[in-house]
TORZA-94149 format. One record per residue: residue number from 1; chain; z, x, y of N, C-alpha, C, O, CB in turn. Coordinates in nm, 4 decimals, decimal comma. Glycine has a CB too. Layout:
# residues N
NUM_A_Z_X_Y_Z_X_Y_Z_X_Y_Z_X_Y_Z_X_Y
...
This chain:
# residues 89
1_A_1,8422_13,4401_11,0691_1,8587_13,3163_11,1428_1,9394_13,2145_11,0628_2,0197_13,1402_11,1192_1,7231_13,2586_11,1795
2_A_1,9178_13,2113_10,9301_1,9931_13,1170_10,8472_2,1425_13,1500_10,8523_2,2258_13,0594_10,8560_1,9420_13,1200_10,7008
3_A_2,1762_13,2777_10,8525_2,3155_13,3201_10,8600_2,3793_13,2688_10,9896_2,4921_13,2195_10,9891_2,3258_13,4742_10,8517
4_A_2,3070_13,2808_11,0983_2,3567_13,2316_11,2270_2,3767_13,0803_11,2225_2,4779_13,0298_11,2712_2,2593_13,2690_11,3405
5_A_2,2809_13,0076_11,1643_2,2914_12,8616_11,1553_2,4096_12,8200_11,0676_2,4787_12,7228_11,0979_2,1610_12,8021_11,0998
6_A_2,4318_12,8928_10,9605_2,5469_12,8632_10,8737_2,6779_12,8849_10,9505_2,7685_12,8018_10,9445_2,5438_12,9525_10,7457
7_A_2,6867_12,9957_11,0216_2,8077_13,0236_11,0999_2,8270_12,9185_11,2091_2,9382_12,8729_11,2354_2,8004_13,1646_11,1626
8_A_2,7146_12,8812_11,2722_2,7229_12,7798_11,3763_2,7692_12,6459_11,3177_2,8508_12,5766_11,3783_2,5868_12,7636_11,4464
9_A_2,7176_12,6101_11,2011_2,7562_12,4849_11,1353_2,9044_12,4882_11,0967_2,9755_12,3892_11,1141_2,6686_12,4602_11,0100
10_A_2,9503_12,6016_11,0445_3,0928_12,6141_11,0089_3,1808_12,6023_11,1330_3,2864_12,5390_11,1298_3,1196_12,7489_10,9379
11_A_3,1362_12,6637_11,2417_3,2111_12,6537_11,3667_3,2153_12,5098_11,4153_3,3196_12,4617_11,4597_3,1493_12,7439_11,4740
12_A_3,1038_12,4423_11,4069_3,0977_12,3028_11,4497_3,1881_12,2154_11,3619_3,2595_12,1291_11,4129_2,9522_12,2514_11,4448
13_A_3,1850_12,2379_11,2304_3,2730_12,1639_11,1389_3,4198_12,1904_11,1716_3,5027_12,0994_11,1721_3,2434_12,2027_10,9924
14_A_3,4497_12,3176_11,1989_3,5875_12,3544_11,2327_3,6331_12,2826_11,3593_3,7441_12,2297_11,3645_3,5999_12,5069_11,2510
15_A_3,5480_12,2809_11,4604_3,5836_12,2151_11,5862_3,6018_12,0654_11,5666_3,6928_12,0059_11,6244_3,4768_12,2414_11,6923
16_A_3,5155_12,0036_11,4853_3,5306_11,8606_11,4587_3,6611_11,8336_11,3851_3,7332_11,7394_11,4180_3,4114_11,8077_11,3769
17_A_3,6915_11,9166_11,2853_3,8174_11,9009_11,2113_3,9371_11,9255_11,3023_4,0391_11,8575_11,2910_3,8220_11,9970_11,0910
18_A_3,9248_12,0223_11,3923_4,0337_12,0512_11,4861_4,0565_11,9334_11,5793_4,1705_11,8995_11,6109_4,0032_12,1779_11,5674
19_A_3,9476_11,8711_11,6235_3,9603_11,7552_11,7116_4,0277_11,6396_11,6393_4,1131_11,5715_11,6962_3,8227_11,7119_11,7638
20_A_3,9895_11,6172_11,5136_4,0538_11,5122_11,4338_4,2018_11,5442_11,4172_4,2873_11,4570_11,4326_3,9852_11,4980_11,2948
21_A_4,2309_11,6694_11,3857_4,3710_11,7096_11,3681_4,4485_11,6906_11,4981_4,5626_11,6445_11,4956_4,3802_11,8568_11,3216
22_A_4,3880_11,7255_11,6116_4,4554_11,7092_11,7401_4,4804_11,5619_11,7705_4,5879_11,5252_11,8179_4,3728_11,7727_11,8522
23_A_4,3807_11,4775_11,7430_4,3972_11,3338_11,7669_4,5072_11,2759_11,6789_4,5826_11,1889_11,7224_4,2655_11,2597_11,7415
24_A_4,5162_11,3239_11,5555_4,6223_11,2773_11,4660_4,7573_11,3327_11,5084_4,8603_11,2691_11,4860_4,5921_11,3175_11,3214
25_A_4,7578_11,4486_11,5684_4,8836_11,5118_11,6102_4,9377_11,4501_11,7383_5,0552_11,4682_11,7702_4,8636_11,6617_11,6297
26_A_4,8545_11,3778_11,8124_4,8988_11,3178_11,9382_5,0247_11,2352_11,9236_5,1226_11,2614_11,9935_4,7902_11,2323_11,9950
27_A_5,0263_11,1344_11,8337_5,1486_11,0552_11,8161_5,2663_11,1403_11,7679_5,3802_11,1187_11,8092_5,1235_10,9420_11,7173
28_A_5,2383_11,2361_11,6813_5,3450_11,3238_11,6325_5,4029_11,4032_11,7494_5,5239_11,4247_11,7566_5,2920_11,4199_11,5218
29_A_5,3176_11,4458_11,8391_5,3599_11,5207_11,9574_5,4605_11,4394_12,0383_5,5628_11,4923_12,0817_5,2382_11,5579_12,0448
30_A_5,4316_11,3111_12,0584_5,5232_11,2258_12,1347_5,6538_11,2039_12,0595_5,7606_11,1981_12,1204_5,4574_11,0910_12,1654
31_A_5,6457_11,1917_11,9287_5,7673_11,1764_11,8477_5,8529_11,3021_11,8583_5,9749_11,2935_11,8726_5,7317_11,1476_11,6992
32_A_5,7893_11,4182_11,8514_5,8645_11,5442_11,8627_5,9300_11,5575_11,9996_6,0439_11,6031_12,0099_5,7722_11,6642_11,8373
33_A_5,8590_11,5182_12,1043_5,9173_11,5224_12,2390_6,0383_11,4301_12,2460_6,1400_11,4659_12,3052_5,8124_11,4822_12,3461
34_A_6,0283_11,3123_12,1864_6,1400_11,2179_12,1844_6,2592_11,2765_12,1090_6,3734_11,2650_12,1535_6,0969_11,0847_12,1204
35_A_6,2321_11,3389_11,9956_6,3399_11,4009_11,9171_6,4060_11,5127_11,9975_6,5285_11,5245_11,9981_6,2853_11,4564_11,7827
36_A_6,3262_11,5942_12,0646_6,3805_11,7042_12,1457_6,4662_11,6492_12,2593_6,5726_11,7037_12,2883_6,2662_11,7920_12,2026
37_A_6,4211_11,5422_12,3237_6,5003_11,4803_12,4308_6,6340_11,4308_12,3778_6,7381_11,4510_12,4402_6,4230_11,3641_12,4948
38_A_6,6300_11,3659_12,2624_6,7554_11,3157_12,2035_6,8489_11,4304_12,1669_6,9696_11,4227_12,1900_6,7260_11,2307_12,0786
39_A_6,7931_11,5361_12,1102_6,8760_11,6518_12,0757_6,9365_11,7152_12,2004_7,0526_11,7561_12,1991_6,7935_11,7557_11,9990
40_A_6,8591_11,7236_12,3073_6,9116_11,7792_12,4326_7,0272_11,6955_12,4854_7,1256_11,7501_12,5353_6,8006_11,7878_12,5382
41_A_7,0162_11,5627_12,4748_7,1255_11,4753_12,5186_7,2493_11,4972_12,4328_7,3609_11,5025_12,4845_7,0826_11,3276_12,5130
42_A_7,2297_11,5099_12,3008_7,3434_11,5344_12,2109_7,4086_11,6687_12,2427_7,5311_11,6803_12,2445_7,2979_11,5309_12,0628
43_A_7,3262_11,7693_12,2676_7,3790_11,9020_12,3000_7,4578_11,8974_12,4301_7,5646_11,9578_12,4401_7,2650_12,0050_12,3104
44_A_7,4061_11,8263_12,5295_7,4766_11,8144_12,6577_7,6105_11,7448_12,6377_7,7110_11,7852_12,6961_7,3909_11,7371_12,7607
45_A_7,6121_11,6400_12,5550_7,7369_11,5675_12,5294_7,8361_11,6567_12,4549_7,9551_11,6578_12,4862_7,7094_11,4387_12,4483
46_A_7,7862_11,7318_12,3558_7,8745_11,8219_12,2822_7,9284_11,9314_12,3732_8,0443_11,9708_12,3609_7,8008_11,8839_12,1631
47_A_7,8468_11,9800_12,4628_7,8895_12,0831_12,5570_7,9990_12,0296_12,6481_8,0975_12,0982_12,6753_7,7704_12,1332_12,6402
48_A_7,9809_11,9069_12,6949_8,0818_11,8433_12,7796_8,2123_11,8252_12,7022_8,3205_11,8521_12,7545_8,0310_11,7070_12,8318
49_A_8,2017_11,7798_12,5787_8,3201_11,7616_12,4948_8,3901_11,8948_12,4717_8,5130_11,9019_12,4730_8,2818_11,6976_12,3603
50_A_8,3124_11,9996_12,4509_8,3689_12,1328_12,4290_8,4446_12,1806_12,5528_8,5538_12,2363_12,5416_8,2577_12,2330_12,3925
51_A_8,3859_12,1586_12,6718_8,4547_12,1971_12,7964_8,5853_12,1201_12,8112_8,6871_12,1783_12,8487_8,3639_12,1717_12,9195
52_A_8,5843_11,9892_12,7821_8,7063_11,9084_12,7902_8,8106_11,9601_12,6917_8,9289_11,9692_12,7245_8,6753_11,7594_12,7622
53_A_8,7658_11,9942_12,5704_8,8571_12,0460_12,4692_8,9202_12,1768_12,5154_9,0403_12,1974_12,4976_8,7838_12,0666_12,3362
54_A_8,8403_12,2651_12,5746_8,8940_12,3929_12,6228_8,9969_12,3713_12,7332_9,1013_12,4364_12,7349_8,7805_12,4828_12,6740
55_A_8,9669_12,2787_12,8263_9,0631_12,2503_12,9338_9,1926_12,1939_12,8758_9,3022_12,2350_12,9139_9,0027_12,1509_13,0364
56_A_9,1783_12,0993_12,7831_9,2973_12,0371_12,7232_9,3765_12,1398_12,6426_9,4996_12,1397_12,6443_9,2571_11,9180_12,6329
57_A_9,3057_12,2264_12,5728_9,3715_12,3315_12,4959_9,4495_12,4251_12,5882_9,5609_12,4658_12,5554_9,2682_12,4110_12,4141
58_A_9,3918_12,4590_12,7027_9,4609_12,5449_12,7998_9,5846_12,4747_12,8544_9,6888_12,5375_12,8730_9,3662_12,5838_12,9156
59_A_9,5733_12,3436_12,8802_9,6893_12,2675_12,9286_9,8004_12,2669_12,8241_9,9174_12,2865_12,8570_9,6486_12,1227_12,9636
60_A_9,7637_12,2444_12,6992_9,8635_12,2405_12,5918_9,9291_12,3771_12,5754_10,0505_12,3860_12,5572_9,7989_12,1960_12,4586
61_A_9,8496_12,4832_12,5819_9,9046_12,6185_12,5715_10,0034_12,6445_12,6850_10,1097_12,7027_12,6630_9,7914_12,7237_12,5739
62_A_9,9688_12,6016_12,8053_10,0585_12,6178_12,9202_10,1877_12,5384_12,8986_10,2970_12,5889_12,9242_9,9886_12,5721_13,0507
63_A_10,1745_12,4145_12,8516_10,2925_12,3314_12,8275_10,3808_12,3909_12,7184_10,5034_12,3855_12,7279_10,2507_12,1896_12,7891
64_A_10,3188_12,4478_12,6146_10,3977_12,5131_12,5096_10,4740_12,6327_12,5655_10,5881_12,6580_12,5270_10,3068_12,5579_12,3938
65_A_10,4106_12,7058_12,6562_10,4796_12,8176_12,7211_10,6008_12,7700_12,7995_10,7065_12,8330_12,7957_10,3840_12,8926_12,8137
66_A_10,5854_12,6577_12,8713_10,6985_12,6019_12,9461_10,8093_12,5556_12,8521_10,9276_12,5742_12,8809_10,6521_12,4850_13,0339
67_A_10,7709_12,4953_12,7399_10,8705_12,4493_12,6422_10,9453_12,5681_12,5832_11,0672_12,5625_12,5670_10,8032_12,3674_12,5295
68_A_10,8733_12,6761_12,5508_10,9395_12,7961_12,4982_11,0359_12,8544_12,6008_11,1458_12,8972_12,5657_10,8354_12,9018_12,4579
69_A_10,9948_12,8561_12,7271_11,0821_12,9068_12,8333_11,2060_12,8190_12,8469_11,3174_12,8697_12,8601_11,0064_12,9133_12,9675
70_A_11,1865_12,6886_12,8438_11,2990_12,5953_12,8532_11,3926_12,6119_12,7340_11,5147_12,6114_12,7498_11,2483_12,4502_12,8611
71_A_11,3350_12,6266_12,6149_11,4157_12,6462_12,4945_11,4977_12,7741_12,5046_11,6148_12,7772_12,4667_11,3264_12,6504_12,3699
72_A_11,4354_12,8789_12,5557_11,5063_13,0058_12,5731_11,6209_12,9899_12,6724_11,7300_13,0428_12,6512_11,4096_13,1158_12,6206
73_A_11,5956_12,9164_12,7816_11,7010_12,8932_12,8812_11,8150_12,8112_12,8226_11,9319_12,8381_12,8500_11,6437_12,8222_13,0043
74_A_11,7805_12,7106_12,7415_11,8848_12,6282_12,6784_11,9671_12,7136_12,5832_12,0899_12,7046_12,5822_11,8223_12,5077_12,6025
75_A_11,9006_12,7962_12,5033_11,9733_12,8829_12,4102_12,0637_12,9799_12,4856_12,1766_13,0054_12,4434_11,8751_12,9606_12,3212
76_A_12,0146_13,0338_12,5965_12,0972_13,1239_12,6777_12,2178_13,0495_12,7338_12,3288_13,1026_12,7374_12,0143_13,1852_12,7927
77_A_12,1946_12,9260_12,7776_12,3050_12,8458_12,8320_12,4083_12,8165_12,7245_12,5284_12,8176_12,7513_12,2524_12,7140_12,8915
78_A_12,3619_12,7906_12,6033_12,4553_12,7639_12,4925_12,5390_12,8880_12,4637_12,6601_12,8781_12,4439_12,3786_12,7201_12,3646
79_A_12,4752_13,0043_12,4614_12,5472_13,1292_12,4357_12,6491_13,1542_12,5463_12,7623_13,1938_12,5184_12,4489_13,2483_12,4250
80_A_12,6101_13,1314_12,6708_12,7020_13,1507_12,7840_12,8187_13,0534_12,7741_12,9335_13,0912_12,7974_12,6280_13,1319_12,9189
81_A_12,7898_12,9285_12,7396_12,8963_12,8278_12,7269_12,9922_12,8655_12,6149_13,1135_12,8501_12,6296_12,8365_12,6878_12,7006
82_A_12,9395_12,9145_12,5034_13,0270_12,9552_12,3929_13,1139_13,0738_12,4332_13,2318_13,0796_12,3983_12,9439_12,9906_12,2685
83_A_13,0552_13,1688_12,5070_13,1336_13,2834_12,5544_13,2441_13,2380_12,6493_13,3563_13,2882_12,6430_13,0424_13,3859_12,6245
84_A_13,2124_13,1431_12,7370_13,3125_13,0924_12,8312_13,4254_13,0215_12,7573_13,5416_13,0341_12,7958_13,2476_12,9968_12,9326
85_A_13,3931_12,9478_12,6526_13,4972_12,8795_12,5741_13,5890_12,9815_12,5075_13,7107_12,9634_12,5038_13,4336_12,7872_12,4673
86_A_13,5306_13,0873_12,4557_13,6114_13,1901_12,3891_13,7065_13,2563_12,4890_13,8209_13,2875_12,4561_13,5204_13,2965_12,3231
87_A_13,6582_13,2771_12,6096_13,7420_13,3401_12,7112_13,8566_13,2492_12,7519_13,9676_13,2953_12,7786_13,6588_13,3770_12,8333
88_A_13,8284_13,1182_12,7563_13,9321_13,0239_12,7980_14,0392_13,0064_12,6913_14,1512_12,9668_12,7237_13,8703_12,8894_12,8311
89_A_14,0089_13,0339_12,5673_14,1073_13,0161_12,4592_14,2037_13,1256_12,4540_14,2927_13,1255_12,3690_14,0414_13,0046_12,3278
């Protein structure tokens, strides 16, 4: 019977300590929720920025392709003009 009473007392002490720990953790719990909310907002903002960066990067890549095409056309026109000058001489 003493063994049972000792175990019961330890269980009761554990539950009391757990309740104290839970009561102390309450404010920490709210702080952690606040931190998680702030992190989620930062992540959402970073995700939005990343999407904008990808779109802008695709636009720049497309514009560079157009510039390369234009440069190639200009170079071809220069070569054609030089050939025409040689023929006229």
